[in-house]
C-alpha positions in Angstrom: 20.0 0.3 -39.2 23.3 -0.7 -40.7 24.4 -4.3 -40.8 27.2 -3.6 -38.3 24.5 -2.6 -35.8 22.2 -5.4 -36.4 24.1 -7.6 -33.8 24.3 -5.2 -30.9 25.0 -7.2 -27.7 21.9 -8.0 -25.7 21.2 -9.4 -22.2 18.1 -10.4 -20.4 16.9 -10.1 -16.8 14.7 -12.5 -14.9 13.3 -12.7 -11.3 13.3 -16.0 -9.4 9.9 -17.8 -9.9 7.8 -18.5 -6.8 6.3 -21.8 -7.9 7.3 -25.0 -9.6 5.0 -24.0 -12.6 7.0 -20.7 -12.8 10.2 -22.6 -12.7 9.2 -24.8 -15.7 7.9 -21.7 -17.6 11.1 -19.9 -17.1 13.1 -22.8 -18.5 11.2 -22.4 -21.8 11.8 -18.6 -21.7 15.5 -19.1 -21.2 15.7 -21.5 -24.2 13.6 -19.1 -26.4 15.6 -16.0 -25.6 18.8 -18.0 -25.6 18.4 -18.5 -29.3 19.2 -14.8 -29.6 22.7 -15.5 -28.2 22.6 -13.0 -25.3 25.8 -12.0 -23.5 24.2 -13.2 -20.2 21.0 -13.6 -18.2 20.8 -11.7 -14.9 18.7 -12.8 -12.0 17.3 -10.4 -9.4 17.8 -10.7 -5.6 15.0 -9.7 -3.3 15.1 -6.9 -0.7 17.4 -7.8 2.2 18.3 -11.1 0.4 14.7 -12.4 0.7 15.1 -14.5 -2.5 18.6 -15.7 -1.8 18.0 -19.4 -2.2 15.6 -18.9 -5.2 18.2 -16.7 -6.9 20.8 -19.3 -6.4 18.6 -22.0 -7.8 17.6 -19.9 -10.9 21.2 -18.9 -11.6 22.2 -22.6 -11.3 19.5 -23.6 -13.8 20.6 -21.0 -16.3 24.2 -22.1 -16.0 23.2 -25.8 -16.3 21.4 -24.8 -19.6 24.7 -23.6 -21.0 24.2 -19.8 -20.7 26.2 -17.3 -18.7 24.3 -16.1 -15.6 24.8 -12.9 -13.7 23.2 -13.0 -10.2 22.2 -9.8 -8.6 23.7 -9.3 -5.1 22.6 -6.5 -2.7 24.6 -5.5 0.3 22.1 -3.7 2.6 21.4 -6.0 5.5 24.2 -8.3 4.6 27.4 -9.1 6.5 30.9 -9.7 5.1 30.8 -13.3 6.1 27.4 -14.0 4.5 28.4 -12.3 1.3 31.7 -14.1 1.2 29.8 -17.4 1.5 27.5 -16.4 -1.4 30.4 -15.4 -3.6 32.2 -18.7 -2.8 29.0 -20.6 -3.9 28.9 -18.8 -7.2 32.6 -19.3 -7.7 32.2 -23.0 -7.2 29.6 -23.0 -10.0 32.1 -21.2 -12.2 30.0 -18.0 -12.2 32.1 -14.9 -12.3 29.7 -12.2 -13.3 27.7 -10.2 -10.8 25.3 -7.3 -10.6 26.3 -5.4 -7.5 23.6 -3.3 -5.9 22.9 -1.5 -2.6 19.4 -3.0 -2.5 16.4 -2.2 -0.4 15.5 -3.5 3.1 12.3 -5.5 3.4 9.3 -3.3 4.5 9.2 -2.8 8.2 12.9 -3.4 8.9 15.7 -1.1 9.6 19.1 -0.5 7.9 21.6 -3.1 9.2 24.7 -5.0 8.0 28.3 -4.2 7.2 27.7 -2.1 4.1 25.9 1.1 3.3 26.5 1.7 -0.4 27.0 -0.4 -3.5 30.5 1.0 -3.9 31.5 -0.7 -0.7 30.1 -4.0 -2.1 32.1 -3.6 -5.3 35.2 -2.9 -3.3 34.5 -6.0 -1.2 34.1 -8.2 -4.3 37.5 -7.0 -5.6 39.1 -7.5 -2.2 37.9 -11.1 -1.8 37.5 -12.3 -5.4 40.2 -10.5 -7.3 40.0 -9.3 -10.9 38.5 -12.3 -12.6 34.9 -11.3 -11.9 32.9 -9.0 -14.2 31.0 -6.6 -11.9 28.0 -4.7 -13.2 26.5 -1.8 -11.2 23.3 0.2 -11.5 22.9 3.6 -13.2 20.0 6.0 -13.2 19.7 8.2 -16.3 16.8 10.1 -14.6 18.6 9.8 -11.3 18.0 7.7 -8.3 14.5 8.2 -6.9 15.9 8.7 -3.3 18.4 11.2 -4.4 17.4 14.9 -4.3 20.5 16.2 -6.1 21.7 15.0 -9.5 25.3 15.9 -8.7 25.3 13.6 -5.6 23.8 10.7 -7.6 26.5 11.1 -10.3 29.2 11.1 -7.5 27.8 7.9 -6.1 27.9 6.3 -9.5 31.5 7.4 -10.0 32.3 5.9 -6.6 31.1 2.5 -7.8 33.1 2.7 -11.0 36.2 3.8 -9.1 35.7 0.9 -6.7 36.2 -1.5 -9.6 33.0 -1.9 -11.6 33.5 -3.1 -15.2 30.2 -1.8 -16.6 26.8 -0.5 -15.7 23.2 -1.3 -16.5 20.6 1.5 -16.3 17.2 1.6 -14.8 14.6 1.5 -17.5 13.7 4.8 -19.2 11.9 6.0 -22.3 13.8 9.3 -22.9 17.0 8.6 -24.9 18.3 12.1 -24.3 18.3 11.4 -20.5 20.6 8.4 -21.2 23.0 10.3 -23.5 23.2 13.2 -21.0 23.9 10.8 -18.2 26.7 9.1 -20.1 28.2 12.5 -21.0 28.1 13.7 -17.4 29.7 10.5 -16.0 32.5 10.7 -18.6 33.3 14.2 -17.2 33.8 12.5 -13.8 36.2 10.0 -15.3 33.8 7.1 -15.1 34.3 5.7 -18.5 33.0 2.1 -18.3 30.3 1.0 -20.7 26.8 2.0 -19.7 24.2 -0.4 -21.1 20.6 0.9 -21.4 18.0 -1.0 -19.5 15.0 -1.6 -21.7 11.4 -2.3 -20.5 9.0 -3.6 -23.1 5.4 -2.7 -22.4 4.4 -6.1 -20.9 1.6 -4.4 -18.9 1.2 -0.7 -19.4 -0.6 0.0 -16.1 2.0 -1.8 -14.0 4.9 -0.2 -15.9 3.2 3.2 -15.4 3.1 2.5 -11.6 6.8 1.5 -11.6 7.7 4.7 -13.5 5.7 6.9 -11.1 7.3 5.3 -8.1 10.9 5.6 -9.5 10.6 9.1 -11.1 10.8 7.7 -14.7 9.2 9.8 -17.4 6.8 8.1 -19.8 6.2 10.6 -22.7 2.7 12.0 -22.4 1.8 11.2 -26.0 2.7 7.5 -25.3 0.7 7.4 -22.1 -2.3 9.0 -23.7 -2.3 6.7 -26.7 -1.8 3.6 -24.5 -4.8 4.7 -22.4 -6.8 5.3 -25.5 -6.5 1.8 -26.7 -8.3 0.7 -23.5 -9.0 -3.1 -23.8 -7.6 -3.4 -27.3 -4.7 -5.7 -26.4 -3.5 -6.2 -29.9 -3.1 -2.4 -30.5 -1.4 -2.0 -27.1 1.1 -4.7 -28.0 1.8 -3.4 -31.5 2.2 0.2 -30.4 4.4 -0.8 -27.5 6.7 -2.8 -29.7 7.0 0.1 -32.1 7.8 2.6 -29.3 10.4 0.4 -27.6 12.0 -0.6 -30.9 12.4 3.0 -31.9 13.9 3.8 -28.5 16.5 1.0 -29.0 17.3 2.2 -32.5 18.0 5.7 -31.3 20.2 4.4 -28.5 22.2 2.1 -30.8 22.6 4.8 -33.4 23.9 7.1 -30.6 26.6 4.6 -29.5 25.0 2.5 -26.8 27.2 -0.5 -26.2 24.4 -3.0 -25.8 20.8 -3.4 -24.6 19.6 -5.1 -21.4 16.0 -6.2 -21.4 13.7 -6.4 -18.3 11.8 -9.4 -19.5 9.4 -9.9 -16.5 10.0 -13.6 -17.2 8.3 -13.4 -20.6 9.9 -14.0 -24.0 7.5 -12.8 -26.7 7.9 -9.0 -26.6 11.6 -9.0 -26.0 12.2 -11.5 -28.7 10.1 -9.5 -31.2 12.0 -6.3 -30.5 15.3 -8.0 -30.8 14.4 -9.6 -34.1 13.2 -6.3 -35.5 16.5 -4.7 -34.5 18.4 -7.5 -36.2 16.2 -7.1 -39.4 14.6 -10.6 -38.9 11.0 -9.4 -38.3 
């Protein structure tokens, strides 16, 4: 990689811990990954707002540590008044970056609330908060798992951009051609905001394979077979996984990706090692 590309912007995603032990562990992870000078840390928001208070607490801890935090906010099941209250809380903490999502309803419940789609949430943020917020939205290079037709998924994405999104973060993927094709197709629709690839290190291959199968994400067959062939050889799984994901990142950066967003699973080691390799420090 050239020197100019050794410092591609990075960002990291966490989920709110469920225990005090998890809270303490995450503080260490934030400091460790913070040494890589990320653009921001994002924090997920449970289905139907189920982790609202925990998300608020985690975002506050990140901000208190001196880093920019970007809370996720989903609109399904939410009311205008409730979302206005959440946004006011973030504004009071001087947080002006947000990942706006449709979100999922908790299992066993029905669709409710004032919003149906993420584009409506983006429009609401612009209506109530003005232009001083940076709004990220989701993108799906291999298309949304609930969407049968790619053209409709692209239209929904363009709607979010037209509603006022500043940039997008993709679902994780392992096929760089899918990312480049998605970007080309969205440009044709006039949706020209930066699209940052979402990167999933192989923290746990079996779990990631389950996520991928659920969400229609392709793991190359040769990668899956080799991972399965390592069986209980954790060191080989780790080394191979770092190689695969680093090469994916290099191809994305070489092709013009504007940054990289890592799904850390609240762990630092693999994400740190990949970033250091990309920067020529490992």
